[in-house]
N, C-alpha and C positions, 0 to 999 in steps of 0.2 A: 485492568481498566481498558475499555475500548473507546477510542476517539473516532467520531465520524463528523464529516462536514455537514453543517446545519442545512445548507442548500440541498444536499442529497436527501436528508431526512424529510424535508418539506416538499420534495419533488421539483424544486426550482430548476434543477438541471434539465428537466424535460420540457420546460416552457420556452418557446421561441420568443426571443426579444425582438420587438420591432423598433428599429431605430428611426427616429424622426429627425429631419434636418430642415433648417431654415432655407428659404429661397430668397435671393436678393430683393425680389419685388415685394416680399412681405415686410421689409424694413424700409419705411419711407420717412420715419422720424429719426434723424441722425443722432449719433452719439454727441456731436457738437451741440445740437439743439437741446438735448437733454441736459448737458452741462451748463448751457446758457441759462436755462430756466431753473435748474436745480444745482447750483454751484457747490453746495455743501454735500452732495450725494456721495456715498461711500459704498464699497462692495458692489459695484454695478455688474449685473449679469444680463445677457441677452439670451432668451430661450423661448420655449413654446409652452403655452398654457391653453388647454382646450383647443388645440390646433391653431391658435392665434399667436403671433410673435409678440412678446412682451419684454420690457425691461423690468428687472427687479433690483431694488437698491435700498440702502438704509439712509434715512434722513432724519436727523434729530432723534436718534434712538428708536425710530419707528420704521417698520418695513413697508415699502411702497411698491406697487406694481402698476405700470402704465403701458398703454398700447405702443408697440413699435411702429404702428401704421400711422397714427395721428397724435400721439402723445396724450 
């Protein structure tokens, strides 16, 4: 039996991964503002979606995404 890494089989090892990072000016809606408006939010993440900064979180068993620029 021969074992191979699945990333090698699908050529993922040859693809350059472009890392995106958030800039401070992209986040104008603070974490404190988010908690003030959505006090029951859980699993809060700050990240990028379509090159825009967003917060993703769970609220009442639903997934919510809001802008990190203006909420």
